[in-house]
N, C-alpha and C positions, 0 to 999 in steps of 0.2 A: 576515475570515470570522470568524465561533463557530463550532467541530466542536462536536460532542453526542456522547459516550461511547457508542462502541457503533456507529457512524453510517457505513455503506459508506463508501466515496473512494475516485478512482485514480489511482496517479502520472501526473506531468505528464516528469517528466523517467527517461531509464535508471537500473539501479543495480547493473549487469550483475558487481560484488564481489559481490549475494548474490543472481543467476541472476534479476535484476526489469528487470520491464519498464517503458518507457512506457502506461499501462492499465490493467496488473496491478490488481485490486478487490483491499486489502485491510480491516480493524474498529479506527477508530480503539480505544485501550483503557486512555490516558490521554488529557488536554489540561497542557502550559503557561505558564501565560500569556498564552494568545492568539498566543504566534508560534513554537508548537514543540508534536508528539504525539508522541506514542506509536503505532503504524500496529505488527499482529498480517497479517500476510503467508501465510495456510495453505491448505497442498494441500487434496485431494478428500477426500485421507485418514484429513483431520481434521490429520494433525501441522504446526506448526508449522516453517515455510521459510525464514521469518525475524521481529525483531522489534525494526521498529529508528524510533529518535529522528529525528523530521523537522522540517526549517519546513515552516510551511503551506503556503507557497509552491510547496510541491515537491507536496502534492495537491489531490485537489475531488470537489469532494462527485460521489455520484455521481445524474443526472442521470432522468426518467420514457426521456424518447429516446438515448436509452445503450442499447449494446446486448451485453448478455456473450458474451466467448466462452473456451471454453478450447485453452490450449498447453501440451505438454511443461512441462517446464524442467531447461532446458539447465547444465550441471553449468556454475557459474560460474568468472570467469572470475578466475583466481588471480592477486595479483602479484608 
């Protein structure tokens, strides 16, 4: 799938090292040859939680039947 810049996407996987869970919403800020994306995850305060380069297989588009949710971010699992 071709993602557009500034398109909202949902994670399909957990990323515990960054405190992110499946379903968290980010915004595409860069595209790399249809195989990778730079996705920014922002807190409600406006602060960036994470800016990650992800394969397109790790996200999905937000659909009209998706229900937004809010949760507090836990401390990342630092290994």
